[in-house]
C-alpha atoms as one frame of an Amber mdcrd trajectory, in Angstrom:
protein
   0.000   0.000   0.000   2.310   2.707  -1.238  -0.423   5.351  -1.468  -3.366
   6.075   0.815  -6.448   4.019   0.052  -8.861   6.700  -1.023 -11.172   7.156
  -3.990 -13.146   4.866  -6.275 -13.238   1.124  -5.615 -14.566  -0.511  -8.789
 -16.101  -3.979  -8.482 -16.422  -6.053 -11.653 -19.470  -8.232 -11.079 -19.480
 -11.107 -13.576 -23.242 -10.972 -14.225 -23.073  -7.308 -15.154 -19.978  -7.588
 -17.322 -20.752 -10.578 -19.520 -20.405 -10.700 -23.308 -16.821  -9.523 -23.500
 -17.250  -6.315 -21.532 -15.134  -7.249 -18.496 -11.708  -6.142 -19.709 -12.660
  -3.029 -21.721 -14.979  -1.800 -18.968 -12.415  -2.541 -16.264  -9.724  -0.671
 -18.180 -12.099   2.245 -18.642 -12.623   2.395 -14.874  -8.866   2.350 -14.362
  -8.345   5.095 -16.935 -10.915   7.067 -14.992  -8.842   6.771 -11.841 -10.189
   3.771  -9.906  -7.840   3.142  -6.988  -8.858  -0.473  -6.380 -10.392  -2.958
  -8.794 -12.101  -6.032  -7.398 -12.561  -9.169  -9.470 -15.870 -10.629  -8.313
 -16.892 -13.873  -9.979 -18.734 -16.569  -8.056 -18.570 -19.165 -10.823 -16.644
 -22.438 -10.644 -14.861 -22.005 -13.983 -11.374 -21.910 -12.526  -9.547 -21.690
 -15.848 -11.537 -18.713 -17.066 -11.303 -17.029 -13.690  -7.526 -17.401 -13.657
  -7.138 -15.953 -17.141  -9.458 -13.031 -16.421  -7.787 -12.269 -13.106  -4.354
 -12.337 -14.752  -5.530  -9.909 -17.404  -7.024  -7.610 -14.762  -3.814  -7.729
 -12.731  -1.863  -6.614 -15.781  -4.317  -3.760 -16.393  -4.043  -2.639 -12.781
  -0.263  -2.654 -12.925  -0.375  -0.589 -16.110  -2.625   2.019 -14.510  -1.072
   2.124 -11.042  -4.014   0.525  -9.248  -4.371  -2.584  -7.087  -6.311  -5.724
  -7.956  -8.406  -7.346  -5.237  -9.774 -10.888  -5.603 -13.164 -11.554  -4.055
 -13.312 -14.528  -1.703 -10.556 -16.656  -3.280  -7.371 -16.753  -1.239  -5.702
 -19.334  -3.463  -6.180 -17.201  -6.574  -4.986 -14.051  -4.811  -1.926 -15.890
  -3.554  -1.162 -17.322  -6.987  -1.288 -13.888  -8.619   0.338 -11.965  -5.785
  -2.584  -9.546  -5.408  -5.031  -8.419  -2.745  -8.097 -10.153  -1.317 -11.540
  -9.303  -0.008 -13.263 -11.689   2.393 -16.884 -11.875   3.450 -17.833 -13.069
   6.909 -18.238 -16.663   5.739 -15.432 -16.768   3.192 -12.283 -17.660   5.046
  -9.851 -16.545   7.709  -8.296 -13.095   7.707  -5.478 -14.403   9.866  -4.657
 -17.135   7.358  -4.951 -14.688   4.472  -2.518 -12.278   6.076  -0.066 -15.074
   6.808  -0.179 -16.358   3.230  -0.306 -13.054   1.356   2.207 -11.154   3.469
   2.165  -7.882   5.328   2.057  -5.649   2.242  -1.039  -7.205   0.659  -4.308
  -5.294   0.697  -6.871  -7.450   2.489 -10.386  -6.197   3.091 -13.230  -7.507
   5.202 -17.000  -7.259   4.944 -18.360  -5.883   8.212 -22.019  -5.392   7.200
 -23.439  -2.782   9.586 -21.535  -3.877  12.686 -18.707  -2.083  14.425 -17.795
  -5.209  16.383 -17.052  -7.051  13.143 -14.855  -4.144  12.063 -12.936  -4.253
  15.323 -12.450  -7.993  14.923 -11.270  -7.588  11.322  -8.714  -4.977  12.346
  -7.367  -7.248  15.079  -7.016 -10.050  12.527  -5.012  -7.987  10.060  -7.429
  -6.294   7.663  -6.180  -3.399   5.530  -9.633  -1.837   5.219 -13.104  -2.374
   6.651 -16.180  -2.420   4.420 -19.666  -1.431   5.579 -22.922  -1.830   3.687
 -25.356  -2.010   2.141 -26.239   1.681   2.468 -28.895   1.780  -0.251 -30.945
  -0.695  -2.256 -28.559  -2.992  -4.062 -29.056  -5.621  -6.752 -25.846  -7.358
  -5.752 -26.581  -7.609  -2.027 -30.369  -7.251  -1.715 -30.627  -9.042   1.631
 -27.631  -7.502   3.359 -28.227  -5.644   6.630 -28.692  -1.934   6.124 -25.975
   0.452   7.248 -26.472   4.128   8.059 -24.388   7.290   7.758 -24.405   7.449
  11.570 -22.440   4.198  11.556 -19.754   5.948   9.532 -19.555   8.751  12.086
 -18.810   6.234  14.820 -16.453   4.147  12.680 -14.423   7.207  11.759 -14.062
   8.083  15.441 -13.051   4.585  16.494 -10.906   3.247  13.665  -7.865   4.515
  11.767  -8.150   2.072   8.862  -9.666   3.107   5.526 -13.456   2.727   5.457
 -15.180   1.324   2.367 -18.891   1.868   1.716 -20.883  -0.413  -0.573 -24.444
  -1.077  -1.617 -26.328   1.043  -4.106 -23.706   3.813  -4.139 -24.221   6.377
  -6.918 -22.841   9.754  -7.885 -25.846  11.332  -6.167 -25.599   9.640  -2.790
 -21.830   9.147  -2.509 -20.954  12.715  -1.406 -22.741  12.366   1.933 -20.981
   9.081   2.654 -17.609  10.613   1.818 -18.368  13.580   4.067 -19.216  11.165
   6.884 -15.878   9.360   6.661 -15.850   6.965   3.701 -12.329   6.541   2.332
 -13.424   4.526  -0.685 -16.759   4.115  -2.436 -17.258   0.607  -3.790 -19.407
   0.767  -6.901 -20.786  -1.879  -9.237 -23.935  -0.925 -11.119 -23.445   2.781
 -10.454 -20.246   2.547 -12.490 -20.665  -0.319 -14.937 -24.391  -0.375 -15.802
 -23.888   1.743 -18.909 -23.753   1.128 -22.642 -20.132   1.966 -23.456 -16.646
   1.920 -21.975 -16.410   5.670 -22.505 -19.368   6.114 -20.165 -17.617   3.966
 -17.563 -14.535   6.176 -17.747 -16.663   9.300 -17.450 -18.414   7.972 -14.352
 -15.125   6.858 -12.803 -13.694  10.341 -13.190 -16.869  11.807 -11.697 -16.593
   9.542  -8.641 -12.948  10.462  -8.189 -13.801  14.157  -8.332 -16.037  13.741
  -5.271 -13.002  13.269  -3.041 -11.188  16.317  -1.683  -7.775  16.761  -3.234
  -6.064  17.324   0.091
């Protein structure tokens, strides 16, 4: 983590980015300034997932961003990249031991400060709260509130990620309340062209104060 974790956190959901859009849309997000790019694919096609993740890693390296693998420690370890773990998706302690001290490892904390505290103790690089708004990706996730961010910012020094229905319209309030990164799926990628993805990525990045 050579630079502070702050800005747009783009998440490439496989259902949204089918039909050959994954790589061009991901690169558009990176051109637009995405700080982190998460590869999220819940399928069991290990060969395809490896090839896609390798391609995304190369894109991230080219654009000075970091690739995060969703819920697959073995793949993250194989590629030498970061990892995001849900509450039921593996051990943060094991992930830290296998990926090393410099790896970016994030943890889903839902709407609970106690889970965030536990994640920090176990070696997380950032803590992720959500969903904040209606979300197609996580429709049943517990709802988080801006007040939670106020408390998290007071209690924790780690970067705070917000996720769940984040858009250009509702992100500014979350950033003002302490969000270090806004994790966006549909609000970034649910468009018709890669150029539109890049435009939205730049717009998200512009929401963060420059200093």
